[in-house]
N, CA and C atoms as a LAMMPS dump frame, in Angstrom:
ITEM: TIMESTEP
0
ITEM: NUMBER OF ATOMS
384
ITEM: BOX BOUNDS ff ff ff
-5.0000000000000000e+02 5.0000000000000000e+02
-5.0000000000000000e+02 5.0000000000000000e+02
-5.0000000000000000e+02 5.0000000000000000e+02
ITEM: ATOMS id mol type element x y z
1 1 1 N -237.784 -296.492 -270.45
2 1 2 C -238.858 -296.84 -269.537
3 1 3 C -238.97 -295.713 -268.512
4 2 1 N -240.196 -295.282 -268.31
5 2 2 C -240.383 -294.207 -267.338
6 2 3 C -240.327 -294.775 -265.919
7 3 1 N -240.031 -293.939 -264.927
8 3 2 C -239.879 -294.416 -263.543
9 3 3 C -241.126 -295.106 -263.002
10 4 1 N -242.289 -294.624 -263.399
11 4 2 C -243.523 -295.233 -262.916
12 4 3 C -243.65 -296.669 -263.429
13 5 1 N -243.344 -296.888 -264.704
14 5 2 C -243.413 -298.235 -265.269
15 5 3 C -242.385 -299.151 -264.609
16 6 1 N -241.215 -298.604 -264.311
17 6 2 C -240.183 -299.386 -263.623
18 6 3 C -240.701 -299.88 -262.274
19 7 1 N -241.364 -298.985 -261.528
20 7 2 C -241.91 -299.377 -260.229
21 7 3 C -242.987 -300.442 -260.367
22 8 1 N -243.811 -300.334 -261.384
23 8 2 C -244.865 -301.327 -261.621
24 8 3 C -244.242 -302.674 -261.949
25 9 1 N -243.256 -302.678 -262.837
26 9 2 C -242.591 -303.927 -263.205
27 9 3 C -241.922 -304.574 -261.994
28 10 1 N -241.259 -303.761 -261.192
29 10 2 C -240.584 -304.274 -260.006
30 10 3 C -241.598 -304.849 -259.018
31 11 1 N -242.72 -304.188 -258.846
32 11 2 C -243.761 -304.682 -257.944
33 11 3 C -244.339 -305.999 -258.449
34 12 1 N -244.577 -306.108 -259.744
35 12 2 C -245.117 -307.344 -260.298
36 12 3 C -244.131 -308.492 -260.145
37 13 1 N -242.86 -308.215 -260.321
38 13 2 C -241.86 -309.257 -260.121
39 13 3 C -241.844 -309.713 -258.673
40 14 1 N -242.118 -308.825 -257.762
41 14 2 C -242.181 -309.185 -256.35
42 14 3 C -243.385 -310.039 -256.02
43 15 1 N -244.421 -309.943 -256.81
44 15 2 C -245.634 -310.717 -256.559
45 15 3 C -245.511 -312.139 -257.106
46 16 1 N -244.934 -312.304 -258.256
47 16 2 C -244.858 -313.615 -258.893
48 16 3 C -244.231 -314.698 -258.032
49 17 1 N -243.12 -314.452 -257.357
50 17 2 C -242.524 -315.518 -256.571
51 17 3 C -243.454 -316.081 -255.508
52 18 1 N -244.192 -315.231 -254.849
53 18 2 C -245.111 -315.72 -253.831
54 18 3 C -246.14 -316.651 -254.438
55 19 1 N -246.544 -316.378 -255.675
56 19 2 C -247.499 -317.249 -256.355
57 19 3 C -246.888 -318.625 -256.576
58 20 1 N -245.584 -318.673 -256.837
59 20 2 C -244.914 -319.953 -257.012
60 20 3 C -244.988 -320.787 -255.745
61 21 1 N -244.75 -320.167 -254.605
62 21 2 C -244.839 -320.916 -253.362
63 21 3 C -246.28 -321.298 -253.056
64 22 1 N -247.232 -320.452 -253.45
65 22 2 C -248.636 -320.781 -253.236
66 22 3 C -249.043 -321.969 -254.089
67 23 1 N -248.609 -322.008 -255.341
68 23 2 C -248.982 -323.137 -256.197
69 23 3 C -248.394 -324.439 -255.665
70 24 1 N -247.181 -324.39 -255.134
71 24 2 C -246.593 -325.587 -254.54
72 24 3 C -247.371 -325.992 -253.292
73 25 1 N -247.79 -325.026 -252.498
74 25 2 C -248.58 -325.326 -251.297
75 25 3 C -249.899 -325.986 -251.677
76 26 1 N -250.538 -325.475 -252.709
77 26 2 C -251.81 -326.055 -253.157
78 26 3 C -251.598 -327.48 -253.655
79 27 1 N -250.547 -327.699 -254.43
80 27 2 C -250.251 -329.051 -254.924
81 27 3 C -249.982 -330.006 -253.765
82 28 1 N -249.24 -329.539 -252.771
83 28 2 C -248.949 -330.383 -251.616
84 28 3 C -250.22 -330.673 -250.814
85 29 1 N -251.077 -329.672 -250.65
86 29 2 C -252.359 -329.896 -249.965
87 29 3 C -253.186 -330.948 -250.693
88 30 1 N -253.276 -330.811 -252.011
89 30 2 C -254.029 -331.781 -252.814
90 30 3 C -253.435 -333.181 -252.669
91 31 1 N -252.109 -333.242 -252.631
92 31 2 C -251.436 -334.527 -252.486
93 31 3 C -251.732 -335.139 -251.132
94 32 1 N -251.71 -334.327 -250.099
95 32 2 C -252.021 -334.825 -248.759
96 32 3 C -253.439 -335.401 -248.711
97 33 1 N -254.372 -334.725 -249.344
98 33 2 C -255.755 -335.222 -249.387
99 33 3 C -255.81 -336.567 -250.096
100 34 1 N -255.098 -336.689 -251.201
101 34 2 C -255.083 -337.948 -251.95
102 34 3 C -254.484 -339.069 -251.083
103 35 1 N -253.396 -338.78 -250.406
104 35 2 C -252.77 -339.787 -249.54
105 35 3 C -253.687 -340.155 -248.372
106 36 1 N -254.368 -339.151 -247.801
107 36 2 C -255.283 -339.421 -246.686
108 36 3 C -256.464 -340.275 -247.135
109 37 1 N -256.904 -340.076 -248.369
110 37 2 C -258.003 -340.881 -248.898
111 37 3 C -257.572 -342.337 -249.026
112 38 1 N -256.369 -342.55 -249.546
113 38 2 C -255.856 -343.923 -249.638
114 38 3 C -255.762 -344.523 -248.239
115 39 1 N -255.254 -343.763 -247.299
116 39 2 C -255.106 -344.253 -245.932
117 39 3 C -256.47 -344.566 -245.309
118 40 1 N -257.431 -343.686 -245.51
119 40 2 C -258.763 -343.861 -244.919
120 40 3 C -259.434 -345.13 -245.444
121 41 1 N -259.245 -345.433 -246.719
122 41 2 C -259.884 -346.597 -247.33
123 41 3 C -258.861 -347.69 -247.614
124 42 1 N -258 -347.904 -246.638
125 42 2 C -256.876 -348.827 -246.807
126 42 3 C -257.333 -350.228 -247.209
127 43 1 N -258.418 -350.687 -246.684
128 43 2 C -258.874 -352.053 -246.968
129 43 3 C -259.827 -352.146 -248.158
130 44 1 N -260.019 -351.061 -248.865
131 44 2 C -260.929 -351.059 -250.019
132 44 3 C -260.278 -351.739 -251.218
133 45 1 N -261.116 -352.32 -252.083
134 45 2 C -260.575 -352.908 -253.306
135 45 3 C -259.893 -351.832 -254.172
136 46 1 N -258.832 -352.199 -254.815
137 46 2 C -258.128 -351.267 -255.686
138 46 3 C -257.138 -350.373 -254.962
139 47 1 N -256.942 -350.626 -253.668
140 47 2 C -256.036 -349.784 -252.897
141 47 3 C -254.621 -349.786 -253.466
142 48 1 N -254.155 -350.922 -253.957
143 48 2 C -252.786 -351.002 -254.465
144 48 3 C -252.558 -350.021 -255.606
145 49 1 N -253.511 -349.969 -256.533
146 49 2 C -253.338 -349.052 -257.669
147 49 3 C -253.503 -347.597 -257.238
148 50 1 N -254.415 -347.346 -256.309
149 50 2 C -254.582 -345.984 -255.801
150 50 3 C -253.34 -345.525 -255.043
151 51 1 N -252.756 -346.423 -254.274
152 51 2 C -251.531 -346.095 -253.543
153 51 3 C -250.392 -345.826 -254.521
154 52 1 N -250.261 -346.689 -255.515
155 52 2 C -249.191 -346.502 -256.507
156 52 3 C -249.346 -345.167 -257.227
157 53 1 N -250.571 -344.821 -257.576
158 53 2 C -250.832 -343.553 -258.247
159 53 3 C -250.511 -342.365 -257.337
160 54 1 N -250.94 -342.448 -256.09
161 54 2 C -250.695 -341.36 -255.136
162 54 3 C -249.199 -341.193 -254.88
163 55 1 N -248.483 -342.296 -254.749
164 55 2 C -247.037 -342.206 -254.51
165 55 3 C -246.303 -341.662 -255.733
166 56 1 N -246.759 -342.054 -256.927
167 56 2 C -246.13 -341.528 -258.144
168 56 3 C -246.356 -340.022 -258.262
169 57 1 N -247.564 -339.582 -257.956
170 57 2 C -247.862 -338.146 -257.996
171 57 3 C -247.067 -337.4 -256.93
172 58 1 N -246.962 -337.987 -255.755
173 58 2 C -246.187 -337.371 -254.686
174 58 3 C -244.721 -337.243 -255.094
175 59 1 N -244.19 -338.299 -255.671
176 59 2 C -242.798 -338.272 -256.145
177 59 3 C -242.614 -337.164 -257.185
178 60 1 N -243.593 -337.012 -258.058
179 60 2 C -243.535 -335.981 -259.095
180 60 3 C -243.535 -334.578 -258.485
181 61 1 N -244.397 -334.345 -257.516
182 61 2 C -244.471 -333.025 -256.876
183 61 3 C -243.164 -332.703 -256.166
184 62 1 N -242.647 -333.651 -255.398
185 62 2 C -241.385 -333.405 -254.702
186 62 3 C -240.244 -333.204 -255.693
187 63 1 N -240.283 -333.936 -256.814
188 63 2 C -239.281 -333.725 -257.862
189 63 3 C -239.39 -332.346 -258.484
190 64 1 N -240.62 -331.874 -258.659
191 64 2 C -240.83 -330.52 -259.19
192 64 3 C -240.289 -329.466 -258.229
193 65 1 N -240.455 -329.717 -256.938
194 65 2 C -239.915 -328.783 -255.947
195 65 3 C -238.394 -328.754 -256.043
196 66 1 N -237.789 -329.92 -256.164
197 66 2 C -236.333 -329.969 -256.31
198 66 3 C -235.887 -329.247 -257.579
199 67 1 N -236.619 -329.433 -258.668
200 67 2 C -236.273 -328.756 -259.925
201 67 3 C -236.417 -327.241 -259.779
202 68 1 N -237.473 -326.802 -259.097
203 68 2 C -237.677 -325.367 -258.874
204 68 3 C -236.548 -324.788 -258.029
205 69 1 N -236.098 -325.551 -257.059
206 69 2 C -234.969 -325.093 -256.247
207 69 3 C -233.695 -325.01 -257.09
208 70 1 N -233.501 -325.987 -257.959
209 70 2 C -232.295 -326.018 -258.798
210 70 3 C -232.263 -324.858 -259.782
211 71 1 N -233.429 -324.466 -260.282
212 71 2 C -233.481 -323.374 -261.26
213 71 3 C -233.652 -322.013 -260.612
214 72 1 N -233.87 -322.004 -259.3
215 72 2 C -234.044 -320.741 -258.603
216 72 3 C -235.413 -320.119 -258.785
217 73 1 N -236.402 -320.903 -259.193
218 73 2 C -237.732 -320.337 -259.423
219 73 3 C -238.606 -320.316 -258.168
220 74 1 N -238.1 -320.838 -257.067
221 74 2 C -238.777 -320.666 -255.78
222 74 3 C -237.959 -319.643 -255.009
223 75 1 N -238.394 -318.414 -255.038
224 75 2 C -237.603 -317.335 -254.445
225 75 3 C -237.719 -317.304 -252.921
226 76 1 N -236.96 -318.142 -252.308
227 76 2 C -236.935 -318.226 -250.86
228 76 3 C -235.51 -317.942 -250.402
229 77 1 N -235.339 -317.518 -249.17
230 77 2 C -233.981 -317.307 -248.658
231 77 3 C -233.161 -318.608 -248.762
232 78 1 N -231.87 -318.45 -248.834
233 78 2 C -230.973 -319.595 -249.033
234 78 3 C -231.158 -320.667 -247.958
235 79 1 N -231.32 -320.265 -246.703
236 79 2 C -231.476 -321.265 -245.646
237 79 3 C -232.798 -322.022 -245.784
238 80 1 N -233.835 -321.343 -246.23
239 80 2 C -235.123 -321.999 -246.444
240 80 3 C -235.02 -322.96 -247.624
241 81 1 N -234.345 -322.539 -248.687
242 81 2 C -234.145 -323.423 -249.837
243 81 3 C -233.372 -324.67 -249.428
244 82 1 N -232.342 -324.48 -248.624
245 82 2 C -231.539 -325.609 -248.16
246 82 3 C -232.404 -326.587 -247.355
247 83 1 N -233.194 -326.061 -246.437
248 83 2 C -234.069 -326.911 -245.627
249 83 3 C -235.12 -327.611 -246.481
250 84 1 N -235.639 -326.908 -247.463
251 84 2 C -236.628 -327.496 -248.367
252 84 3 C -236.015 -328.627 -249.181
253 85 1 N -234.784 -328.46 -249.605
254 85 2 C -234.099 -329.527 -250.335
255 85 3 C -233.926 -330.756 -249.438
256 86 1 N -233.526 -330.537 -248.202
257 86 2 C -233.378 -331.654 -247.262
258 86 3 C -234.725 -332.352 -247.059
259 87 1 N -235.789 -331.564 -246.893
260 87 2 C -237.127 -332.15 -246.73
261 87 3 C -237.549 -332.951 -247.952
262 88 1 N -237.217 -332.447 -249.125
263 88 2 C -237.619 -333.15 -250.345
264 88 3 C -236.9 -334.493 -250.474
265 89 1 N -235.645 -334.539 -250.067
266 89 2 C -234.91 -335.813 -250.089
267 89 3 C -235.496 -336.765 -249.047
268 90 1 N -235.834 -336.23 -247.883
269 90 2 C -236.471 -337.036 -246.844
270 90 3 C -237.826 -337.559 -247.335
271 91 1 N -238.583 -336.702 -248.011
272 91 2 C -239.882 -337.125 -248.55
273 91 3 C -239.703 -338.262 -249.551
274 92 1 N -238.674 -338.165 -250.384
275 92 2 C -238.414 -339.25 -251.344
276 92 3 C -238.162 -340.565 -250.612
277 93 1 N -237.436 -340.505 -249.499
278 93 2 C -237.183 -341.741 -248.754
279 93 3 C -238.482 -342.275 -248.15
280 94 1 N -239.354 -341.373 -247.674
281 94 2 C -240.66 -341.787 -247.135
282 94 3 C -241.514 -342.428 -248.232
283 95 1 N -241.486 -341.839 -249.414
284 95 2 C -242.248 -342.389 -250.538
285 95 3 C -241.731 -343.787 -250.868
286 96 1 N -240.409 -343.925 -250.907
287 96 2 C -239.817 -345.236 -251.172
288 96 3 C -240.197 -346.257 -250.118
289 97 1 N -240.202 -345.852 -248.864
290 97 2 C -240.598 -346.753 -247.772
291 97 3 C -242.05 -347.176 -247.913
292 98 1 N -242.912 -346.243 -248.273
293 98 2 C -244.336 -346.559 -248.453
294 98 3 C -244.543 -347.512 -249.631
295 99 1 N -243.722 -347.372 -250.658
296 99 2 C -243.842 -348.249 -251.824
297 99 3 C -243.301 -349.644 -251.521
298 100 1 N -242.213 -349.704 -250.757
299 100 2 C -241.573 -350.978 -250.451
300 100 3 C -242.347 -351.777 -249.411
301 101 1 N -242.781 -351.117 -248.369
302 101 2 C -243.523 -351.778 -247.291
303 101 3 C -244.792 -350.982 -247.01
304 102 1 N -245.789 -351.116 -247.901
305 102 2 C -246.999 -350.305 -247.751
306 102 3 C -247.772 -350.619 -246.474
307 103 1 N -248.16 -349.55 -245.804
308 103 2 C -249.048 -349.674 -244.638
309 103 3 C -249.69 -348.315 -244.397
310 104 1 N -250.842 -348.343 -243.773
311 104 2 C -251.533 -347.095 -243.456
312 104 3 C -250.683 -346.251 -242.51
313 105 1 N -249.968 -346.902 -241.605
314 105 2 C -249.115 -346.176 -240.664
315 105 3 C -247.949 -345.502 -241.374
316 106 1 N -247.387 -346.185 -242.357
317 106 2 C -246.262 -345.603 -243.1
318 106 3 C -246.694 -344.343 -243.834
319 107 1 N -247.925 -344.324 -244.297
320 107 2 C -248.431 -343.135 -244.978
321 107 3 C -248.566 -341.946 -244.036
322 108 1 N -248.774 -342.199 -242.765
323 108 2 C -248.97 -341.111 -241.798
324 108 3 C -247.805 -340.131 -241.804
325 109 1 N -246.586 -340.638 -241.827
326 109 2 C -245.41 -339.768 -241.832
327 109 3 C -245.326 -338.919 -243.079
328 110 1 N -245.614 -339.524 -244.225
329 110 2 C -245.581 -338.786 -245.483
330 110 3 C -246.689 -337.742 -245.528
331 111 1 N -247.843 -338.093 -245.028
332 111 2 C -248.968 -337.149 -244.975
333 111 3 C -248.615 -335.961 -244.077
334 112 1 N -248.078 -336.244 -242.909
335 112 2 C -247.722 -335.174 -241.973
336 112 3 C -246.674 -334.248 -242.584
337 113 1 N -245.662 -334.81 -243.207
338 113 2 C -244.615 -334.004 -243.838
339 113 3 C -245.199 -333.132 -244.944
340 114 1 N -246.047 -333.707 -245.759
341 114 2 C -246.647 -332.991 -246.883
342 114 3 C -247.54 -331.856 -246.388
343 115 1 N -248.37 -332.128 -245.404
344 115 2 C -249.269 -331.094 -244.87
345 115 3 C -248.493 -329.977 -244.17
346 116 1 N -247.468 -330.351 -243.432
347 116 2 C -246.675 -329.359 -242.707
348 116 3 C -245.967 -328.429 -243.677
349 117 1 N -245.377 -328.994 -244.723
350 117 2 C -244.686 -328.151 -245.689
351 117 3 C -245.668 -327.259 -246.433
352 118 1 N -246.818 -327.781 -246.791
353 118 2 C -247.827 -326.952 -247.468
354 118 3 C -248.207 -325.766 -246.583
355 119 1 N -248.421 -326.026 -245.306
356 119 2 C -248.756 -324.944 -244.377
357 119 3 C -247.629 -323.933 -244.255
358 120 1 N -246.401 -324.412 -244.211
359 120 2 C -245.251 -323.508 -244.11
360 120 3 C -245.125 -322.631 -245.344
361 121 1 N -245.353 -323.205 -246.522
362 121 2 C -245.265 -322.407 -247.752
363 121 3 C -246.372 -321.364 -247.815
364 122 1 N -247.567 -321.715 -247.325
365 122 2 C -248.652 -320.722 -247.275
366 122 3 C -248.283 -319.598 -246.313
367 123 1 N -247.721 -319.949 -245.166
368 123 2 C -247.303 -318.94 -244.202
369 123 3 C -246.205 -318.054 -244.774
370 124 1 N -245.281 -318.668 -245.51
371 124 2 C -244.19 -317.896 -246.118
372 124 3 C -244.771 -316.912 -247.122
373 125 1 N -245.748 -317.362 -247.906
374 125 2 C -246.364 -316.472 -248.896
375 125 3 C -247.048 -315.307 -248.198
376 126 1 N -247.755 -315.599 -247.097
377 126 2 C -248.46 -314.54 -246.372
378 126 3 C -247.489 -313.516 -245.791
379 127 1 N -246.323 -313.997 -245.373
380 127 2 C -245.324 -313.092 -244.79
381 127 3 C -244.583 -312.301 -245.851
382 128 1 N -244.552 -312.824 -247.072
383 128 2 C -243.767 -312.166 -248.144
384 128 3 C -244.386 -310.943 -248.687
């Protein structure tokens, strides 16, 4: 491999990880919108199934984040990975609370956590 190709490959590898954090940020943003929609129309017919669907999707996204951390596919510093793992476990408890005792107020905490993390991942990507 010539030196120029090596530099190109190394640069491309540096770009891919940021895309991983961006895709997670986008998924979290989409999830927050879905949760906010359920919250906004809390008294609408079919809310139970919409809430169950939103919580299942949220659980899936947070599980994917945990899996990405376990496999090392989210290239973040160790302290950020550690904090993200703690947040993901906390999010799981929030999801469980929303499923066990559903209320529009209970969703507020999960929405805030989801939106905040999405924003942080976007900021991390911009800084990377």
